mmCIF entry with sequence, helices, sheets and N, C-alpha, C, O atoms, coordinates in Angstrom:
data_MODEL
# 
_entry.id   MODEL 
# 
_entity.id                         1 
_entity.type                       polymer 
_entity.pdbx_number_of_molecules   1 
# 
_entity_poly.entity_id                      1 
_entity_poly.type                           'polypeptide(L)' 
_entity_poly.nstd_linkage                   no 
_entity_poly.nstd_monomer                   no 
_entity_poly.pdbx_seq_one_letter_code       
;(UNK)(UNK)(UNK)(UNK)(UNK)(UNK)(UNK)(UNK)(UNK)(UNK)(UNK)(UNK)(UNK)(UNK)(UNK)(UNK)
(UNK)(UNK)(UNK)(UNK)(UNK)(UNK)(UNK)(UNK)(UNK)(UNK)(UNK)(UNK)(UNK)(UNK)(UNK)(UNK)
(UNK)(UNK)(UNK)(UNK)(UNK)(UNK)(UNK)(UNK)(UNK)(UNK)(UNK)(UNK)(UNK)(UNK)(UNK)(UNK)
(UNK)(UNK)(UNK)
;
_entity_poly.pdbx_seq_one_letter_code_can   XXXXXXXXXXXXXXXXXXXXXXXXXXXXXXXXXXXXXXXXXXXXXXXXXXX 
_entity_poly.pdbx_strand_id                 A 
# 
loop_
_entity_poly_seq.entity_id 
_entity_poly_seq.num 
_entity_poly_seq.mon_id 
_entity_poly_seq.hetero 
1 1  UNK n 
1 2  UNK n 
1 3  UNK n 
1 4  UNK n 
1 5  UNK n 
1 6  UNK n 
1 7  UNK n 
1 8  UNK n 
1 9  UNK n 
1 10 UNK n 
1 11 UNK n 
1 12 UNK n 
1 13 UNK n 
1 14 UNK n 
1 15 UNK n 
1 16 UNK n 
1 17 UNK n 
1 18 UNK n 
1 19 UNK n 
1 20 UNK n 
1 21 UNK n 
1 22 UNK n 
1 23 UNK n 
1 24 UNK n 
1 25 UNK n 
1 26 UNK n 
1 27 UNK n 
1 28 UNK n 
1 29 UNK n 
1 30 UNK n 
1 31 UNK n 
1 32 UNK n 
1 33 UNK n 
1 34 UNK n 
1 35 UNK n 
1 36 UNK n 
1 37 UNK n 
1 38 UNK n 
1 39 UNK n 
1 40 UNK n 
1 41 UNK n 
1 42 UNK n 
1 43 UNK n 
1 44 UNK n 
1 45 UNK n 
1 46 UNK n 
1 47 UNK n 
1 48 UNK n 
1 49 UNK n 
1 50 UNK n 
1 51 UNK n 
# 
_struct_asym.id          A 
_struct_asym.entity_id   1 
# 
loop_
_struct_conf.conf_type_id 
_struct_conf.id 
_struct_conf.pdbx_PDB_helix_id 
_struct_conf.beg_label_comp_id 
_struct_conf.beg_label_asym_id 
_struct_conf.beg_label_seq_id 
_struct_conf.pdbx_beg_PDB_ins_code 
_struct_conf.end_label_comp_id 
_struct_conf.end_label_asym_id 
_struct_conf.end_label_seq_id 
_struct_conf.pdbx_end_PDB_ins_code 
_struct_conf.beg_auth_comp_id 
_struct_conf.beg_auth_asym_id 
_struct_conf.beg_auth_seq_id 
_struct_conf.end_auth_comp_id 
_struct_conf.end_auth_asym_id 
_struct_conf.end_auth_seq_id 
_struct_conf.pdbx_PDB_helix_class 
_struct_conf.details 
_struct_conf.pdbx_PDB_helix_length 
HELX_P HELX_P1 AA1 UNK A 2  ? UNK A 22 ? UNK A 2  UNK A 22 1 ? 21 
HELX_P HELX_P2 AA2 UNK A 24 ? UNK A 47 ? UNK A 24 UNK A 47 1 ? 24 
# 
_struct_conf_type.id          HELX_P 
_struct_conf_type.criteria    ? 
_struct_conf_type.reference   ? 
# 
loop_
_atom_site.group_PDB 
_atom_site.id 
_atom_site.type_symbol 
_atom_site.label_atom_id 
_atom_site.label_alt_id 
_atom_site.label_comp_id 
_atom_site.label_asym_id 
_atom_site.label_entity_id 
_atom_site.label_seq_id 
_atom_site.pdbx_PDB_ins_code 
_atom_site.Cartn_x 
_atom_site.Cartn_y 
_atom_site.Cartn_z 
_atom_site.occupancy 
_atom_site.B_iso_or_equiv 
_atom_site.pdbx_formal_charge 
_atom_site.auth_seq_id 
_atom_site.auth_comp_id 
_atom_site.auth_asym_id 
_atom_site.auth_atom_id 
_atom_site.pdbx_PDB_model_num 
ATOM 1   N N  . UNK A 1 1  ? 14.026  3.074  -21.768 1.00 0.00 ? 1  UNK A N  1 
ATOM 2   C CA . UNK A 1 1  ? 12.946  3.628  -20.938 1.00 0.00 ? 1  UNK A CA 1 
ATOM 3   C C  . UNK A 1 1  ? 12.390  2.553  -19.995 1.00 0.00 ? 1  UNK A C  1 
ATOM 4   O O  . UNK A 1 1  ? 12.255  2.766  -18.790 1.00 0.00 ? 1  UNK A O  1 
ATOM 5   N N  . UNK A 1 2  ? 12.077  1.410  -20.573 1.00 0.00 ? 2  UNK A N  1 
ATOM 6   C CA . UNK A 1 2  ? 11.511  0.321  -19.757 1.00 0.00 ? 2  UNK A CA 1 
ATOM 7   C C  . UNK A 1 2  ? 12.499  -0.118 -18.695 1.00 0.00 ? 2  UNK A C  1 
ATOM 8   O O  . UNK A 1 2  ? 12.104  -0.462 -17.581 1.00 0.00 ? 2  UNK A O  1 
ATOM 9   N N  . UNK A 1 3  ? 13.804  -0.108 -19.036 1.00 0.00 ? 3  UNK A N  1 
ATOM 10  C CA . UNK A 1 3  ? 14.815  -0.463 -18.050 1.00 0.00 ? 3  UNK A CA 1 
ATOM 11  C C  . UNK A 1 3  ? 14.836  0.512  -16.894 1.00 0.00 ? 3  UNK A C  1 
ATOM 12  O O  . UNK A 1 3  ? 14.998  0.112  -15.741 1.00 0.00 ? 3  UNK A O  1 
ATOM 13  N N  . UNK A 1 4  ? 14.674  1.779  -17.194 1.00 0.00 ? 4  UNK A N  1 
ATOM 14  C CA . UNK A 1 4  ? 14.673  2.791  -16.150 1.00 0.00 ? 4  UNK A CA 1 
ATOM 15  C C  . UNK A 1 4  ? 13.482  2.615  -15.205 1.00 0.00 ? 4  UNK A C  1 
ATOM 16  O O  . UNK A 1 4  ? 13.618  2.739  -13.987 1.00 0.00 ? 4  UNK A O  1 
ATOM 17  N N  . UNK A 1 5  ? 12.324  2.328  -15.778 1.00 0.00 ? 5  UNK A N  1 
ATOM 18  C CA . UNK A 1 5  ? 11.122  2.076  -14.976 1.00 0.00 ? 5  UNK A CA 1 
ATOM 19  C C  . UNK A 1 5  ? 11.319  0.851  -14.096 1.00 0.00 ? 5  UNK A C  1 
ATOM 20  O O  . UNK A 1 5  ? 11.009  0.876  -12.905 1.00 0.00 ? 5  UNK A O  1 
ATOM 21  N N  . UNK A 1 6  ? 11.835  -0.220 -14.689 1.00 0.00 ? 6  UNK A N  1 
ATOM 22  C CA . UNK A 1 6  ? 12.059  -1.458 -13.940 1.00 0.00 ? 6  UNK A CA 1 
ATOM 23  C C  . UNK A 1 6  ? 13.065  -1.237 -12.807 1.00 0.00 ? 6  UNK A C  1 
ATOM 24  O O  . UNK A 1 6  ? 12.881  -1.739 -11.698 1.00 0.00 ? 6  UNK A O  1 
ATOM 25  N N  . UNK A 1 7  ? 14.109  -0.496 -13.091 1.00 0.00 ? 7  UNK A N  1 
ATOM 26  C CA . UNK A 1 7  ? 15.131  -0.215 -12.092 1.00 0.00 ? 7  UNK A CA 1 
ATOM 27  C C  . UNK A 1 7  ? 14.559  0.604  -10.950 1.00 0.00 ? 7  UNK A C  1 
ATOM 28  O O  . UNK A 1 7  ? 14.826  0.334  -9.779  1.00 0.00 ? 7  UNK A O  1 
ATOM 29  N N  . UNK A 1 8  ? 13.757  1.622  -11.310 1.00 0.00 ? 8  UNK A N  1 
ATOM 30  C CA . UNK A 1 8  ? 13.134  2.458  -10.289 1.00 0.00 ? 8  UNK A CA 1 
ATOM 31  C C  . UNK A 1 8  ? 12.214  1.637  -9.389  1.00 0.00 ? 8  UNK A C  1 
ATOM 32  O O  . UNK A 1 8  ? 12.240  1.781  -8.167  1.00 0.00 ? 8  UNK A O  1 
ATOM 33  N N  . UNK A 1 9  ? 11.400  0.773  -10.001 1.00 0.00 ? 9  UNK A N  1 
ATOM 34  C CA . UNK A 1 9  ? 10.495  -0.065 -9.217  1.00 0.00 ? 9  UNK A CA 1 
ATOM 35  C C  . UNK A 1 9  ? 11.257  -1.007 -8.316  1.00 0.00 ? 9  UNK A C  1 
ATOM 36  O O  . UNK A 1 9  ? 10.861  -1.246 -7.175  1.00 0.00 ? 9  UNK A O  1 
ATOM 37  N N  . UNK A 1 10 ? 12.367  -1.552 -8.833  1.00 0.00 ? 10 UNK A N  1 
ATOM 38  C CA . UNK A 1 10 ? 13.184  -2.463 -8.028  1.00 0.00 ? 10 UNK A CA 1 
ATOM 39  C C  . UNK A 1 10 ? 13.800  -1.738 -6.841  1.00 0.00 ? 10 UNK A C  1 
ATOM 40  O O  . UNK A 1 10 ? 13.842  -2.275 -5.734  1.00 0.00 ? 10 UNK A O  1 
ATOM 41  N N  . UNK A 1 11 ? 14.276  -0.526 -7.068  1.00 0.00 ? 11 UNK A N  1 
ATOM 42  C CA . UNK A 1 11 ? 14.842  0.269  -5.983  1.00 0.00 ? 11 UNK A CA 1 
ATOM 43  C C  . UNK A 1 11 ? 13.803  0.595  -4.928  1.00 0.00 ? 11 UNK A C  1 
ATOM 44  O O  . UNK A 1 11 ? 14.066  0.476  -3.731  1.00 0.00 ? 11 UNK A O  1 
ATOM 45  N N  . UNK A 1 12 ? 12.608  1.012  -5.373  1.00 0.00 ? 12 UNK A N  1 
ATOM 46  C CA . UNK A 1 12 ? 11.544  1.337  -4.435  1.00 0.00 ? 12 UNK A CA 1 
ATOM 47  C C  . UNK A 1 12 ? 11.102  0.108  -3.649  1.00 0.00 ? 12 UNK A C  1 
ATOM 48  O O  . UNK A 1 12 ? 10.829  0.196  -2.452  1.00 0.00 ? 12 UNK A O  1 
ATOM 49  N N  . UNK A 1 13 ? 11.032  -1.047 -4.330  1.00 0.00 ? 13 UNK A N  1 
ATOM 50  C CA . UNK A 1 13 ? 10.652  -2.272 -3.618  1.00 0.00 ? 13 UNK A CA 1 
ATOM 51  C C  . UNK A 1 13 ? 11.721  -2.644 -2.595  1.00 0.00 ? 13 UNK A C  1 
ATOM 52  O O  . UNK A 1 13 ? 11.394  -3.052 -1.481  1.00 0.00 ? 13 UNK A O  1 
ATOM 53  N N  . UNK A 1 14 ? 12.973  -2.510 -2.957  1.00 0.00 ? 14 UNK A N  1 
ATOM 54  C CA . UNK A 1 14 ? 14.049  -2.802 -2.011  1.00 0.00 ? 14 UNK A CA 1 
ATOM 55  C C  . UNK A 1 14 ? 14.038  -1.855 -0.837  1.00 0.00 ? 14 UNK A C  1 
ATOM 56  O O  . UNK A 1 14 ? 14.246  -2.268 0.303   1.00 0.00 ? 14 UNK A O  1 
ATOM 57  N N  . UNK A 1 15 ? 13.797  -0.587 -1.106  1.00 0.00 ? 15 UNK A N  1 
ATOM 58  C CA . UNK A 1 15 ? 13.739  0.416  -0.041  1.00 0.00 ? 15 UNK A CA 1 
ATOM 59  C C  . UNK A 1 15 ? 12.553  0.143  0.889   1.00 0.00 ? 15 UNK A C  1 
ATOM 60  O O  . UNK A 1 15 ? 12.683  0.209  2.111   1.00 0.00 ? 15 UNK A O  1 
ATOM 61  N N  . UNK A 1 16 ? 11.403  -0.163 0.299   1.00 0.00 ? 16 UNK A N  1 
ATOM 62  C CA . UNK A 1 16 ? 10.237  -0.483 1.118   1.00 0.00 ? 16 UNK A CA 1 
ATOM 63  C C  . UNK A 1 16 ? 10.460  -1.710 1.951   1.00 0.00 ? 16 UNK A C  1 
ATOM 64  O O  . UNK A 1 16 ? 10.040  -1.754 3.107   1.00 0.00 ? 16 UNK A O  1 
ATOM 65  N N  . UNK A 1 17 ? 11.117  -2.720 1.392   1.00 0.00 ? 17 UNK A N  1 
ATOM 66  C CA . UNK A 1 17 ? 11.388  -3.947 2.150   1.00 0.00 ? 17 UNK A CA 1 
ATOM 67  C C  . UNK A 1 17 ? 12.330  -3.657 3.318   1.00 0.00 ? 17 UNK A C  1 
ATOM 68  O O  . UNK A 1 17 ? 12.119  -4.127 4.436   1.00 0.00 ? 17 UNK A O  1 
ATOM 69  N N  . UNK A 1 18 ? 13.377  -2.869 3.036   1.00 0.00 ? 18 UNK A N  1 
ATOM 70  C CA . UNK A 1 18 ? 14.330  -2.519 4.074   1.00 0.00 ? 18 UNK A CA 1 
ATOM 71  C C  . UNK A 1 18 ? 13.680  -1.714 5.199   1.00 0.00 ? 18 UNK A C  1 
ATOM 72  O O  . UNK A 1 18 ? 13.915  -1.988 6.376   1.00 0.00 ? 18 UNK A O  1 
ATOM 73  N N  . UNK A 1 19 ? 12.867  -0.727 4.842   1.00 0.00 ? 19 UNK A N  1 
ATOM 74  C CA . UNK A 1 19 ? 12.175  0.066  5.836   1.00 0.00 ? 19 UNK A CA 1 
ATOM 75  C C  . UNK A 1 19 ? 11.194  -0.774 6.623   1.00 0.00 ? 19 UNK A C  1 
ATOM 76  O O  . UNK A 1 19 ? 11.027  -0.597 7.830   1.00 0.00 ? 19 UNK A O  1 
ATOM 77  N N  . UNK A 1 20 ? 10.535  -1.710 5.911   1.00 0.00 ? 20 UNK A N  1 
ATOM 78  C CA . UNK A 1 20 ? 9.608   -2.593 6.585   1.00 0.00 ? 20 UNK A CA 1 
ATOM 79  C C  . UNK A 1 20 ? 10.294  -3.473 7.622   1.00 0.00 ? 20 UNK A C  1 
ATOM 80  O O  . UNK A 1 20 ? 9.694   -3.827 8.636   1.00 0.00 ? 20 UNK A O  1 
ATOM 81  N N  . UNK A 1 21 ? 11.558  -3.829 7.366   1.00 0.00 ? 21 UNK A N  1 
ATOM 82  C CA . UNK A 1 21 ? 12.315  -4.638 8.317   1.00 0.00 ? 21 UNK A CA 1 
ATOM 83  C C  . UNK A 1 21 ? 12.754  -3.783 9.498   1.00 0.00 ? 21 UNK A C  1 
ATOM 84  O O  . UNK A 1 21 ? 12.835  -4.271 10.625  1.00 0.00 ? 21 UNK A O  1 
ATOM 85  N N  . UNK A 1 22 ? 13.036  -2.507 9.243   1.00 0.00 ? 22 UNK A N  1 
ATOM 86  C CA . UNK A 1 22 ? 13.476  -1.632 10.332  1.00 0.00 ? 22 UNK A CA 1 
ATOM 87  C C  . UNK A 1 22 ? 12.312  -1.155 11.187  1.00 0.00 ? 22 UNK A C  1 
ATOM 88  O O  . UNK A 1 22 ? 12.410  -1.086 12.412  1.00 0.00 ? 22 UNK A O  1 
ATOM 89  N N  . UNK A 1 23 ? 11.205  -0.826 10.520  1.00 0.00 ? 23 UNK A N  1 
ATOM 90  C CA . UNK A 1 23 ? 10.050  -0.257 11.237  1.00 0.00 ? 23 UNK A CA 1 
ATOM 91  C C  . UNK A 1 23 ? 8.760   -0.988 10.896  1.00 0.00 ? 23 UNK A C  1 
ATOM 92  O O  . UNK A 1 23 ? 7.836   -0.392 10.343  1.00 0.00 ? 23 UNK A O  1 
ATOM 93  N N  . UNK A 1 24 ? 8.690   -2.273 11.222  1.00 0.00 ? 24 UNK A N  1 
ATOM 94  C CA . UNK A 1 24 ? 7.524   -3.063 10.769  1.00 0.00 ? 24 UNK A CA 1 
ATOM 95  C C  . UNK A 1 24 ? 6.191   -2.560 11.338  1.00 0.00 ? 24 UNK A C  1 
ATOM 96  O O  . UNK A 1 24 ? 5.167   -2.615 10.656  1.00 0.00 ? 24 UNK A O  1 
ATOM 97  N N  . UNK A 1 25 ? 6.200   -2.074 12.578  1.00 0.00 ? 25 UNK A N  1 
ATOM 98  C CA . UNK A 1 25 ? 4.950   -1.625 13.169  1.00 0.00 ? 25 UNK A CA 1 
ATOM 99  C C  . UNK A 1 25 ? 4.359   -0.438 12.413  1.00 0.00 ? 25 UNK A C  1 
ATOM 100 O O  . UNK A 1 25 ? 3.143   -0.356 12.238  1.00 0.00 ? 25 UNK A O  1 
ATOM 101 N N  . UNK A 1 26 ? 5.217   0.483  11.962  1.00 0.00 ? 26 UNK A N  1 
ATOM 102 C CA . UNK A 1 26 ? 4.735   1.638  11.233  1.00 0.00 ? 26 UNK A CA 1 
ATOM 103 C C  . UNK A 1 26 ? 4.141   1.214  9.902   1.00 0.00 ? 26 UNK A C  1 
ATOM 104 O O  . UNK A 1 26 ? 3.065   1.677  9.522   1.00 0.00 ? 26 UNK A O  1 
ATOM 105 N N  . UNK A 1 27 ? 4.840   0.333  9.189   1.00 0.00 ? 27 UNK A N  1 
ATOM 106 C CA . UNK A 1 27 ? 4.362   -0.064 7.869   1.00 0.00 ? 27 UNK A CA 1 
ATOM 107 C C  . UNK A 1 27 ? 3.121   -0.935 7.968   1.00 0.00 ? 27 UNK A C  1 
ATOM 108 O O  . UNK A 1 27 ? 2.190   -0.784 7.177   1.00 0.00 ? 27 UNK A O  1 
ATOM 109 N N  . UNK A 1 28 ? 3.099   -1.852 8.941   1.00 0.00 ? 28 UNK A N  1 
ATOM 110 C CA . UNK A 1 28 ? 1.916   -2.690 9.101   1.00 0.00 ? 28 UNK A CA 1 
ATOM 111 C C  . UNK A 1 28 ? 0.685   -1.847 9.454   1.00 0.00 ? 28 UNK A C  1 
ATOM 112 O O  . UNK A 1 28 ? -0.410  -2.086 8.947   1.00 0.00 ? 28 UNK A O  1 
ATOM 113 N N  . UNK A 1 29 ? 0.881   -0.878 10.313  1.00 0.00 ? 29 UNK A N  1 
ATOM 114 C CA . UNK A 1 29 ? -0.229  -0.008 10.691  1.00 0.00 ? 29 UNK A CA 1 
ATOM 115 C C  . UNK A 1 29 ? -0.733  0.786  9.504   1.00 0.00 ? 29 UNK A C  1 
ATOM 116 O O  . UNK A 1 29 ? -1.938  0.914  9.285   1.00 0.00 ? 29 UNK A O  1 
ATOM 117 N N  . UNK A 1 30 ? 0.220   1.322  8.734   1.00 0.00 ? 30 UNK A N  1 
ATOM 118 C CA . UNK A 1 30 ? -0.176  2.127  7.581   1.00 0.00 ? 30 UNK A CA 1 
ATOM 119 C C  . UNK A 1 30 ? -0.897  1.274  6.538   1.00 0.00 ? 30 UNK A C  1 
ATOM 120 O O  . UNK A 1 30 ? -1.912  1.695  5.982   1.00 0.00 ? 30 UNK A O  1 
ATOM 121 N N  . UNK A 1 31 ? -0.363  0.053  6.270   1.00 0.00 ? 31 UNK A N  1 
ATOM 122 C CA . UNK A 1 31 ? -1.018  -0.835 5.309   1.00 0.00 ? 31 UNK A CA 1 
ATOM 123 C C  . UNK A 1 31 ? -2.412  -1.180 5.781   1.00 0.00 ? 31 UNK A C  1 
ATOM 124 O O  . UNK A 1 31 ? -3.367  -1.148 5.005   1.00 0.00 ? 31 UNK A O  1 
ATOM 125 N N  . UNK A 1 32 ? -2.532  -1.519 7.088   1.00 0.00 ? 32 UNK A N  1 
ATOM 126 C CA . UNK A 1 32 ? -3.858  -1.886 7.617   1.00 0.00 ? 32 UNK A CA 1 
ATOM 127 C C  . UNK A 1 32 ? -4.819  -0.728 7.514   1.00 0.00 ? 32 UNK A C  1 
ATOM 128 O O  . UNK A 1 32 ? -5.979  -0.907 7.143   1.00 0.00 ? 32 UNK A O  1 
ATOM 129 N N  . UNK A 1 33 ? -4.341  0.466  7.841   1.00 0.00 ? 33 UNK A N  1 
ATOM 130 C CA . UNK A 1 33 ? -5.192  1.659  7.801   1.00 0.00 ? 33 UNK A CA 1 
ATOM 131 C C  . UNK A 1 33 ? -5.696  1.900  6.374   1.00 0.00 ? 33 UNK A C  1 
ATOM 132 O O  . UNK A 1 33 ? -6.900  2.020  6.143   1.00 0.00 ? 33 UNK A O  1 
ATOM 133 N N  . UNK A 1 34 ? -4.762  1.969  5.423   1.00 0.00 ? 34 UNK A N  1 
ATOM 134 C CA . UNK A 1 34 ? -5.175  2.238  4.050   1.00 0.00 ? 34 UNK A CA 1 
ATOM 135 C C  . UNK A 1 34 ? -5.994  1.142  3.466   1.00 0.00 ? 34 UNK A C  1 
ATOM 136 O O  . UNK A 1 34 ? -6.920  1.401  2.698   1.00 0.00 ? 34 UNK A O  1 
ATOM 137 N N  . UNK A 1 35 ? -5.670  -0.123 3.816   1.00 0.00 ? 35 UNK A N  1 
ATOM 138 C CA . UNK A 1 35 ? -6.477  -1.245 3.358   1.00 0.00 ? 35 UNK A CA 1 
ATOM 139 C C  . UNK A 1 35 ? -7.909  -1.141 3.871   1.00 0.00 ? 35 UNK A C  1 
ATOM 140 O O  . UNK A 1 35 ? -8.870  -1.408 3.149   1.00 0.00 ? 35 UNK A O  1 
ATOM 141 N N  . UNK A 1 36 ? -8.024  -0.743 5.149   1.00 0.00 ? 36 UNK A N  1 
ATOM 142 C CA . UNK A 1 36 ? -9.351  -0.594 5.754   1.00 0.00 ? 36 UNK A CA 1 
ATOM 143 C C  . UNK A 1 36 ? -10.133 0.543  5.083   1.00 0.00 ? 36 UNK A C  1 
ATOM 144 O O  . UNK A 1 36 ? -11.321 0.397  4.795   1.00 0.00 ? 36 UNK A O  1 
ATOM 145 N N  . UNK A 1 37 ? -9.471  1.659  4.840   1.00 0.00 ? 37 UNK A N  1 
ATOM 146 C CA . UNK A 1 37 ? -10.118 2.802  4.217   1.00 0.00 ? 37 UNK A CA 1 
ATOM 147 C C  . UNK A 1 37 ? -10.604 2.429  2.825   1.00 0.00 ? 37 UNK A C  1 
ATOM 148 O O  . UNK A 1 37 ? -11.740 2.729  2.457   1.00 0.00 ? 37 UNK A O  1 
ATOM 149 N N  . UNK A 1 38 ? -9.743  1.775  2.052   1.00 0.00 ? 38 UNK A N  1 
ATOM 150 C CA . UNK A 1 38 ? -10.120 1.407  0.702   1.00 0.00 ? 38 UNK A CA 1 
ATOM 151 C C  . UNK A 1 38 ? -11.221 0.346  0.720   1.00 0.00 ? 38 UNK A C  1 
ATOM 152 O O  . UNK A 1 38 ? -12.110 0.357  -0.132  1.00 0.00 ? 38 UNK A O  1 
ATOM 153 N N  . UNK A 1 39 ? -11.161 -0.565 1.683   1.00 0.00 ? 39 UNK A N  1 
ATOM 154 C CA . UNK A 1 39 ? -12.193 -1.575 1.787   1.00 0.00 ? 39 UNK A CA 1 
ATOM 155 C C  . UNK A 1 39 ? -13.555 -0.961 2.102   1.00 0.00 ? 39 UNK A C  1 
ATOM 156 O O  . UNK A 1 39 ? -14.575 -1.377 1.552   1.00 0.00 ? 39 UNK A O  1 
ATOM 157 N N  . UNK A 1 40 ? -13.561 0.035  2.993   1.00 0.00 ? 40 UNK A N  1 
ATOM 158 C CA . UNK A 1 40 ? -14.820 0.716  3.329   1.00 0.00 ? 40 UNK A CA 1 
ATOM 159 C C  . UNK A 1 40 ? -15.361 1.478  2.117   1.00 0.00 ? 40 UNK A C  1 
ATOM 160 O O  . UNK A 1 40 ? -16.556 1.435  1.826   1.00 0.00 ? 40 UNK A O  1 
ATOM 161 N N  . UNK A 1 41 ? -14.468 2.171  1.422   1.00 0.00 ? 41 UNK A N  1 
ATOM 162 C CA . UNK A 1 41 ? -14.898 2.910  0.233   1.00 0.00 ? 41 UNK A CA 1 
ATOM 163 C C  . UNK A 1 41 ? -15.469 1.962  -0.815  1.00 0.00 ? 41 UNK A C  1 
ATOM 164 O O  . UNK A 1 41 ? -16.482 2.264  -1.445  1.00 0.00 ? 41 UNK A O  1 
ATOM 165 N N  . UNK A 1 42 ? -14.820 0.823  -0.998  1.00 0.00 ? 42 UNK A N  1 
ATOM 166 C CA . UNK A 1 42 ? -15.299 -0.154 -1.983  1.00 0.00 ? 42 UNK A CA 1 
ATOM 167 C C  . UNK A 1 42 ? -16.662 -0.705 -1.571  1.00 0.00 ? 42 UNK A C  1 
ATOM 168 O O  . UNK A 1 42 ? -17.540 -0.880 -2.416  1.00 0.00 ? 42 UNK A O  1 
ATOM 169 N N  . UNK A 1 43 ? -16.844 -0.981 -0.274  1.00 0.00 ? 43 UNK A N  1 
ATOM 170 C CA . UNK A 1 43 ? -18.126 -1.497 0.199   1.00 0.00 ? 43 UNK A CA 1 
ATOM 171 C C  . UNK A 1 43 ? -19.224 -0.467 -0.006  1.00 0.00 ? 43 UNK A C  1 
ATOM 172 O O  . UNK A 1 43 ? -20.321 -0.818 -0.440  1.00 0.00 ? 43 UNK A O  1 
ATOM 173 N N  . UNK A 1 44 ? -18.953 0.785  0.293   1.00 0.00 ? 44 UNK A N  1 
ATOM 174 C CA . UNK A 1 44 ? -19.948 1.841  0.115   1.00 0.00 ? 44 UNK A CA 1 
ATOM 175 C C  . UNK A 1 44 ? -20.304 2.006  -1.373  1.00 0.00 ? 44 UNK A C  1 
ATOM 176 O O  . UNK A 1 44 ? -21.463 2.226  -1.724  1.00 0.00 ? 44 UNK A O  1 
ATOM 177 N N  . UNK A 1 45 ? -19.288 1.895  -2.232  1.00 0.00 ? 45 UNK A N  1 
ATOM 178 C CA . UNK A 1 45 ? -19.516 2.022  -3.651  1.00 0.00 ? 45 UNK A CA 1 
ATOM 179 C C  . UNK A 1 45 ? -20.377 0.876  -4.155  1.00 0.00 ? 45 UNK A C  1 
ATOM 180 O O  . UNK A 1 45 ? -21.268 1.069  -4.982  1.00 0.00 ? 45 UNK A O  1 
ATOM 181 N N  . UNK A 1 46 ? -20.095 -0.347 -3.636  1.00 0.00 ? 46 UNK A N  1 
ATOM 182 C CA . UNK A 1 46 ? -20.820 -1.526 -4.098  1.00 0.00 ? 46 UNK A CA 1 
ATOM 183 C C  . UNK A 1 46 ? -22.254 -1.569 -3.575  1.00 0.00 ? 46 UNK A C  1 
ATOM 184 O O  . UNK A 1 46 ? -23.178 -1.906 -4.315  1.00 0.00 ? 46 UNK A O  1 
ATOM 185 N N  . UNK A 1 47 ? -22.437 -1.229 -2.309  1.00 0.00 ? 47 UNK A N  1 
ATOM 186 C CA . UNK A 1 47 ? -23.730 -1.448 -1.671  1.00 0.00 ? 47 UNK A CA 1 
ATOM 187 C C  . UNK A 1 47 ? -24.538 -0.177 -1.452  1.00 0.00 ? 47 UNK A C  1 
ATOM 188 O O  . UNK A 1 47 ? -25.653 -0.217 -0.933  1.00 0.00 ? 47 UNK A O  1 
ATOM 189 N N  . UNK A 1 48 ? -23.968 0.932  -1.848  1.00 0.00 ? 48 UNK A N  1 
ATOM 190 C CA . UNK A 1 48 ? -24.704 2.190  -1.744  1.00 0.00 ? 48 UNK A CA 1 
ATOM 191 C C  . UNK A 1 48 ? -24.348 2.939  -0.459  1.00 0.00 ? 48 UNK A C  1 
ATOM 192 O O  . UNK A 1 48 ? -23.746 2.365  0.449   1.00 0.00 ? 48 UNK A O  1 
ATOM 193 N N  . UNK A 1 49 ? -24.713 4.200  -0.384  1.00 0.00 ? 49 UNK A N  1 
ATOM 194 C CA . UNK A 1 49 ? -24.305 5.069  0.718   1.00 0.00 ? 49 UNK A CA 1 
ATOM 195 C C  . UNK A 1 49 ? -24.905 4.650  2.053   1.00 0.00 ? 49 UNK A C  1 
ATOM 196 O O  . UNK A 1 49 ? -24.394 5.061  3.095   1.00 0.00 ? 49 UNK A O  1 
ATOM 197 N N  . UNK A 1 50 ? -25.969 3.849  2.067   1.00 0.00 ? 50 UNK A N  1 
ATOM 198 C CA . UNK A 1 50 ? -26.595 3.467  3.343   1.00 0.00 ? 50 UNK A CA 1 
ATOM 199 C C  . UNK A 1 50 ? -25.920 2.330  4.078   1.00 0.00 ? 50 UNK A C  1 
ATOM 200 O O  . UNK A 1 50 ? -26.307 1.996  5.198   1.00 0.00 ? 50 UNK A O  1 
ATOM 201 N N  . UNK A 1 51 ? -24.912 1.731  3.460   1.00 0.00 ? 51 UNK A N  1 
ATOM 202 C CA . UNK A 1 51 ? -24.292 0.566  4.080   1.00 0.00 ? 51 UNK A CA 1 
ATOM 203 C C  . UNK A 1 51 ? -23.311 0.962  5.159   1.00 0.00 ? 51 UNK A C  1 
ATOM 204 O O  . UNK A 1 51 ? -22.698 0.097  5.784   1.00 0.00 ? 51 UNK A O  1 
# 
């Protein structure tokens, strides 16, 4: 079971790396967008809804 999970993660990581090399602008934009969204949510959670 653990081997299957490790293999799946390795395949997904390899696929993500390959796609990132082919379409870096798409992946960078998506990472930046989601990172920003999560950062804003974390800030609101930490400092309250008025921040």
